[in-house]
C-alpha positions as CSV (number, residue, x, y, z in Angstrom):
1,M,126.4,71.7,141.0
2,Q,127.1,75.4,140.6
3,V,124.5,78.1,140.1
4,V,124.9,81.7,139.0
5,V,121.8,84.0,138.9
6,E,121.6,87.1,136.8
7,S,118.8,89.6,136.7
8,V,117.8,90.3,133.1
9,S,114.7,92.4,133.9
10,A,112.5,93.4,136.8
11,L,111.2,89.9,137.1
12,G,113.4,88.0,134.6
13,R,116.3,85.8,135.9
14,R,118.9,83.9,134.0
15,L,120.3,80.8,135.9
16,K,123.7,79.5,134.6
17,I,123.9,76.0,135.9
18,S,126.9,73.7,135.8
19,V,126.5,69.9,136.5
20,P,129.5,67.6,137.0
21,A,130.0,65.1,134.2
22,S,129.8,62.3,136.8
23,R,126.1,63.2,137.5
24,V,125.3,62.9,133.8
25,E,127.1,59.6,133.5
26,Q,125.4,58.2,136.6
27,T,122.0,59.1,135.3
28,F,122.8,57.7,131.8
29,N,124.0,54.4,133.3
30,N,120.9,54.1,135.5
31,R,118.7,54.6,132.4
32,L,120.8,52.2,130.4
33,N,120.5,49.5,133.0
34,Q,116.8,50.1,133.4
35,T,116.4,49.8,129.6
36,A,118.5,46.6,129.5
37,R,116.2,44.9,132.0
38,T,113.1,45.4,129.9
39,I,114.3,45.6,126.3
40,K,113.4,42.8,123.9
41,M,115.7,41.9,120.9
42,D,115.7,39.0,118.5
43,G,117.7,36.1,119.8
44,F,117.6,37.2,123.4
45,R,115.2,36.7,126.3
46,A,113.8,39.8,127.9
47,G,116.3,41.2,130.3
48,K,119.2,39.2,128.9
49,V,120.4,41.5,126.1
50,P,124.1,42.4,126.6
51,L,124.6,45.9,127.9
52,S,127.0,46.7,125.1
53,M,124.4,45.9,122.5
54,V,121.8,48.0,124.2
55,K,124.3,50.9,124.5
56,K,125.3,50.6,120.8
57,R,121.7,50.5,119.5
58,F,119.9,52.8,122.0
59,G,122.7,54.8,123.6
60,E,122.1,58.1,121.9
61,S,118.4,58.2,122.7
62,I,119.0,57.0,126.2
63,R,121.6,59.8,126.7
64,A,119.1,62.4,125.4
65,E,116.6,61.2,128.0
66,A,119.2,61.2,130.7
67,L,120.1,64.8,129.8
68,E,116.4,65.8,130.0
69,D,116.3,64.2,133.5
70,V,119.5,65.9,134.7
71,I,118.5,69.3,133.3
72,R,115.0,69.1,134.9
73,D,116.2,67.9,138.3
74,S,119.1,70.4,138.3
75,Y,116.9,73.3,137.4
76,V,114.5,72.4,140.3
77,A,117.4,72.1,142.7
78,A,118.9,75.4,141.5
79,V,115.6,77.2,142.0
80,E,115.3,75.8,145.5
81,S,118.9,76.6,146.5
82,Q,118.5,80.2,145.4
83,N,115.1,80.6,147.1
84,L,113.4,81.7,143.9
85,R,109.6,81.9,143.6
86,V,109.3,81.2,139.9
87,A,106.3,82.0,137.8
88,G,105.7,79.7,134.9
89,F,108.0,77.4,133.1
90,P,111.7,78.2,132.2
91,T,113.2,78.6,128.7
92,I,116.3,76.4,128.4
93,E,118.9,78.0,126.2
94,P,121.5,76.0,124.1
95,F,123.8,74.1,126.3
96,N,127.1,72.1,126.2
97,A,126.5,68.4,126.5
98,A,129.8,66.8,125.2
99,H,130.6,63.3,126.5
100,G,132.7,63.3,129.7
101,E,132.5,67.1,130.1
102,V,130.7,69.3,132.6
103,L,127.1,69.9,131.6
104,E,126.4,73.6,131.3
105,F,123.0,75.1,130.5
106,T,121.1,78.3,131.1
107,A,117.5,78.6,132.2
108,V,115.6,81.9,131.8
109,V,112.6,82.3,134.0
110,E,110.3,84.9,135.6
111,V,109.9,85.2,139.4
112,Y,107.0,86.5,141.4
113,P,107.4,90.2,142.3
114,E,108.1,91.5,145.7
115,V,104.8,92.9,146.9
116,T,104.9,95.9,149.3
117,L,101.5,97.0,150.7
118,N,100.9,100.6,151.5
119,D,99.0,101.6,154.6
120,F,95.2,100.9,154.2
121,S,94.4,104.1,156.1
122,T,95.4,106.1,153.0
123,L,92.6,104.4,150.9
124,A,89.3,106.2,150.2
125,V,86.3,104.0,149.6
126,E,82.7,105.0,148.8
127,R,80.2,102.6,150.1
128,P,76.6,102.7,148.8
129,T,73.7,102.3,151.3
130,S,70.2,101.5,150.2
131,E,66.9,99.9,151.3
132,V,63.9,98.3,149.7
133,T,60.9,100.6,150.1
134,D,57.2,99.8,149.7
135,A,57.3,101.8,146.5
136,D,60.2,99.6,145.2
137,V,58.2,96.5,145.9
138,S,55.1,97.9,144.1
139,E,57.2,98.8,141.1
140,M,58.7,95.3,141.0
141,I,55.3,93.7,141.1
142,E,54.2,96.0,138.3
143,N,57.2,94.9,136.3
144,L,56.3,91.2,136.9
145,R,52.8,92.0,135.7
146,R,54.1,93.7,132.5
147,Q,56.3,90.6,131.8
148,R,53.1,88.6,131.6
149,A,51.0,91.2,129.9
150,K,48.7,90.4,126.9
151,F,48.7,92.9,124.1
152,N,45.6,94.1,122.3
153,D,45.7,95.9,119.0
154,T,44.7,99.6,119.1
155,E,44.2,102.4,116.7
156,E,45.4,104.9,119.3
157,P,48.8,106.6,119.0
158,A,51.7,104.5,120.4
159,A,52.5,105.3,124.0
160,D,55.0,104.2,126.6
161,Q,54.8,100.4,127.2
162,D,52.9,99.8,124.0
163,R,54.3,97.2,121.6
164,V,54.9,98.5,118.1
165,T,55.4,96.3,115.1
166,L,57.3,98.2,112.4
167,D,59.6,98.1,109.5
168,F,62.6,100.4,109.4
169,E,65.5,101.2,107.1
170,G,68.4,103.5,108.0
171,T,71.0,105.4,106.2
172,V,74.1,107.5,107.1
173,D,75.0,110.2,104.6
174,G,72.6,108.5,102.2
175,E,74.3,105.1,102.5
176,A,73.0,101.9,104.0
177,F,75.1,100.3,106.8
178,A,75.2,96.8,108.4
179,G,72.1,96.1,110.4
180,N,70.3,99.1,109.0
181,S,66.9,97.5,108.4
182,A,64.4,95.1,109.7
183,Q,60.8,94.0,108.9
184,D,58.1,93.2,111.4
185,F,60.3,94.3,114.2
186,N,58.6,94.2,117.6
187,L,59.5,97.1,119.9
188,V,58.1,97.9,123.4
189,L,58.4,101.6,123.8
190,G,60.3,102.5,126.9
191,S,62.5,99.4,126.7
192,K,65.5,101.5,125.6
193,R,66.5,98.8,123.1
194,M,67.2,101.3,120.4
195,I,69.7,104.2,120.2
196,P,68.6,107.4,122.0
197,G,65.8,109.3,120.2
198,F,64.5,106.3,118.2
199,E,61.7,105.2,120.5
200,E,60.8,108.7,121.5
201,Q,60.1,109.6,117.9
202,V,58.1,106.4,117.3
203,A,55.9,107.3,120.2
204,G,52.7,109.0,118.9
205,M,52.6,107.1,115.6
206,K,49.6,105.1,114.7
207,A,49.2,101.8,112.8
208,G,49.6,102.5,109.0
209,E,51.6,105.7,109.6
210,E,55.0,106.3,108.0
211,K,57.7,108.9,108.7
212,T,61.4,109.5,108.6
213,I,63.3,110.3,111.8
214,S,66.8,111.6,112.6
215,V,68.9,110.2,115.4
216,T,72.6,110.3,116.4
217,F,74.6,107.3,117.2
218,P,76.3,107.5,120.6
219,A,80.0,108.6,120.6
220,D,80.9,105.2,122.2
221,Y,78.8,103.1,119.8
222,Q,80.3,99.7,119.3
223,A,80.5,100.1,115.5
224,E,83.2,102.7,115.2
225,N,82.2,103.6,111.6
226,L,78.8,104.8,113.0
227,A,79.9,106.3,116.4
228,G,78.8,109.9,116.6
229,K,77.1,109.9,113.2
230,E,73.7,111.2,112.4
231,A,71.3,108.7,110.7
232,Q,67.9,108.8,109.1
233,F,65.5,106.0,109.6
234,K,62.4,105.5,107.5
235,I,59.7,104.1,109.8
236,N,56.6,102.2,108.8
237,V,54.3,101.3,111.7
238,K,52.3,98.2,111.0
239,K,50.6,97.6,114.3
240,V,50.3,99.2,117.8
241,A,49.3,96.9,120.7
242,R,48.5,98.0,124.2
243,P,49.4,95.9,127.2
244,V,46.7,94.5,129.5
245,L,48.2,93.6,132.8
246,P,47.1,90.4,134.6
247,E,45.3,90.8,137.9
248,L,46.9,89.8,141.1
249,D,44.6,86.8,141.3
250,E,45.1,83.2,142.4
251,Q,46.4,82.1,139.0
252,F,49.0,84.9,138.8
253,L,50.2,84.3,142.4
254,S,50.5,80.5,141.9
255,A,52.8,81.1,139.0
256,F,55.3,82.5,141.6
257,G,54.7,79.6,144.0
258,V,52.3,81.5,146.3
259,T,49.4,79.2,147.1
260,E,48.6,80.5,150.5
261,G,48.6,84.0,152.1
262,G,47.4,85.9,149.0
263,V,48.8,89.2,147.9
264,E,50.4,89.9,151.3
265,K,52.5,86.7,151.2
266,F,53.4,87.5,147.5
267,R,54.6,91.0,148.5
268,A,56.6,89.6,151.4
269,D,58.3,87.0,149.0
270,V,59.0,89.8,146.4
271,R,60.6,92.0,149.2
272,K,62.7,89.1,150.5
273,N,64.1,88.4,147.0
274,M,64.7,92.1,146.4
275,E,66.5,92.5,149.7
276,R,68.7,89.5,148.9
277,E,69.6,91.0,145.5
278,L,70.3,94.3,147.2
279,R,72.7,92.8,149.7
280,N,74.5,91.0,146.9
281,T,74.7,94.1,144.8
282,I,76.1,96.2,147.7
283,R,78.5,93.5,148.6
284,S,79.7,93.4,144.9
285,R,80.0,97.2,144.6
286,V,81.9,97.5,147.9
287,K,84.3,94.7,147.0
288,A,84.9,96.3,143.6
289,A,85.5,99.7,145.2
290,V,88.0,98.2,147.7
291,F,89.8,96.3,145.1
292,D,90.1,99.3,142.8
293,A,91.5,101.3,145.8
294,V,94.0,98.6,146.6
295,L,95.1,98.3,143.0
296,A,95.6,102.0,142.6
297,A,97.6,102.3,145.8
298,N,99.8,99.3,145.2
299,P,101.2,99.0,141.7
300,V,102.7,95.6,141.1
301,D,104.8,94.1,138.3
302,V,103.0,91.2,136.5
303,P,104.9,88.2,135.4
304,Q,104.2,87.6,131.7
305,A,103.8,83.9,132.3
306,L,100.9,84.5,134.7
307,L,99.4,87.1,132.4
308,E,99.4,84.6,129.5
309,Q,97.8,82.0,131.7
310,E,95.0,84.3,132.8
311,I,94.4,85.5,129.2
312,G,94.0,81.8,128.3
313,R,91.6,81.2,131.2
314,Q,89.5,84.2,130.3
315,R,89.5,83.2,126.6
316,E,88.1,79.8,127.5
317,Q,85.4,81.4,129.6
318,A,84.5,83.6,126.7
319,I,84.2,80.6,124.4
320,Q,81.9,78.9,126.9
321,R,79.7,82.0,127.1
322,F,79.4,81.9,123.4
323,G,78.0,78.4,123.6
324,G,81.2,76.3,124.2
325,N,81.1,75.0,120.6
326,A,84.9,74.7,119.9
327,Q,84.1,73.7,116.3
328,N,82.6,77.1,115.5
329,I,84.7,79.3,117.8
330,K,88.4,78.8,117.8
331,P,90.6,80.4,120.5
332,E,92.7,82.2,117.9
333,M,89.5,84.0,116.8
334,L,89.6,85.9,120.1
335,P,92.9,87.9,120.1
336,N,94.9,88.5,123.3
337,E,94.1,92.2,123.2
338,L,90.5,91.5,124.1
339,F,91.6,90.2,127.5
340,T,94.9,91.9,128.3
341,D,93.6,94.7,130.5
342,A,91.1,92.4,132.5
343,A,93.8,89.7,132.8
344,K,96.4,92.2,134.1
345,R,93.9,93.4,136.7
346,A,93.1,89.9,137.8
347,V,96.7,88.8,138.1
348,S,97.7,92.0,139.9
349,L,94.7,91.7,142.3
350,G,95.5,88.1,142.9
351,L,99.1,88.9,143.9
352,L,98.0,91.7,146.2
353,L,95.2,89.6,147.9
354,S,97.7,86.8,148.5
355,E,100.0,89.2,150.2
356,I,97.3,90.7,152.3
357,I,96.1,87.2,153.3
358,A,99.6,86.1,154.2
359,K,100.6,89.2,156.0
360,N,97.5,89.3,158.1
361,D,97.2,85.5,158.5
362,V,93.6,85.5,157.3
363,K,91.9,82.2,157.6
364,V,88.5,81.2,156.1
365,D,85.7,81.8,158.5
366,A,83.7,78.5,158.5
367,D,80.6,80.3,159.9
368,R,80.6,82.8,157.1
369,V,80.9,80.0,154.6
370,R,77.8,78.3,156.0
371,T,76.0,81.7,156.0
372,L,76.8,82.4,152.4
373,V,75.8,78.9,151.3
374,G,72.5,79.5,153.1
375,E,72.0,82.7,151.3
376,I,72.7,81.0,147.9
377,A,70.3,78.2,148.8
378,E,67.4,80.6,149.7
379,S,66.4,81.1,146.1
380,Y,65.9,77.3,145.5
381,E,62.9,75.2,146.0
382,D,64.7,72.9,148.5
383,P,67.3,75.0,150.3
384,A,68.4,72.2,152.6
385,E,69.3,70.0,149.6
386,V,71.3,72.8,148.0
387,V,73.2,73.5,151.3
388,A,74.1,69.8,151.6
389,W,75.3,69.8,147.9
390,Y,77.5,72.8,148.3
391,L,79.1,71.7,151.6
392,G,79.5,68.1,150.3
393,N,81.0,69.1,147.0
394,R,84.7,69.9,147.3
395,E,84.9,72.1,144.2
396,Q,81.8,74.1,144.9
397,R,82.7,74.5,148.6
398,A,86.2,75.8,147.5
399,Q,84.5,78.5,145.3
400,V,82.4,79.6,148.3
401,E,85.4,79.6,150.6
402,S,87.3,81.7,148.0
403,A,84.5,84.3,147.9
404,V,84.3,84.4,151.7
405,L,88.1,84.9,152.0
406,E,87.8,87.8,149.6
407,D,84.9,89.3,151.8
408,Q,87.2,88.9,154.8
409,V,89.9,90.8,153.0
410,V,87.4,93.5,152.1
411,D,86.4,93.8,155.8
412,L,90.0,94.1,156.8
413,V,90.7,96.9,154.4
414,L,87.4,98.7,155.3
415,A,88.3,98.7,159.0
416,A,91.4,100.8,158.3
417,A,90.3,102.8,155.2
418,Q,88.6,106.2,154.9
419,V,85.0,105.0,154.2
420,S,82.2,107.4,153.1
421,D,78.6,106.2,152.8
422,K,76.5,107.3,150.0
423,A,72.7,106.8,150.0
424,V,71.4,105.4,146.7
425,S,67.9,104.3,145.8
426,Y,67.3,100.6,145.1
427,G,66.4,101.2,141.5
428,D,69.4,103.4,140.8
429,L,71.8,101.0,142.5
430,L,70.7,98.0,140.4
431,R,70.7,100.1,137.2
432,Q,74.3,101.1,137.9
433,Q,75.3,97.5,138.6
434,Q,73.7,96.4,135.3
């Protein structure tokens, strides 16, 4: 077999492969004999059909199968002989397959890029630092109380945290637009559900009051036809209800699993959950900052085959997030352009991380795997059962190991990079993450 490799692009390779006719004939004869041993024909017992009859009746289809075998096996052998790291499946171009002649075919394929890593010491990474304060815990408890608040109607002007039931109808340049109106719409003031300026102008209105307000859609509003436009909304407030927060009594605490220790135990549990969330948020932020720095400093060519695979994977994930009902959401309804940038980032990052892991011989730290599983299990009612499930489930354990391996790469980069710490409050850090 002869192989000639040509570069057709940065990652594209064309392999011109020549296979001796004897190899084709040998493969054909092997398939012919195999077929003759199993074929059934009228007037003959199984395995007793004359080879000449089998060849006459099935020769062309057997030859086509033999050619597929030879092309597949020769392509694999050619790739191995040339030490090519191929990405995706090849495209087989038209070939010569005349009887008794050398088989010549061409395979076009992409290869993985050569990844060169720049010195990590040139990278600049900002690392947020934060802590959970007593005030943060108190604010969180207040939020939990608000979530379970009861609302009583009031004739007073609507204020922050009040629930207002209203009708509204909006126009832009005197024309209605999609989603411009609603009836009996419940809005808690301060929730920031509406566009800037809307809630602020509803504040102060009483039940039975009507007025028209003016607001401006943000420049980056998702509906492009409304972005940056000024709108007028006619508001009719039907009801104003004021929240009455529950007391921190036995009934309230038991709803959060606190049956002993009272408010002190409840505050300790809340702080523990907040600190776990804070650790996870900081870990996520630092990882993203490190990955951004690595990507910016190490441009890499992305094989189209890998990009298409990643787009397909992200599209399937999106469909699952929408409910996973394939009858209602077809893949073609979500165009590639929605996922191209994120997919390119994911593939590029994957190539770079693989190179970092290989170059530095990074192995998964089993102790860190057990620690991370323990952290995940903390939020469940029976942590020991969750730990056993993660460690005993190969797929789930593999996901944790992958996360730990990424954390180890982050630590490796941070040890060499220029790291600056920035103090951020608990609330601001979580708001930025959201």
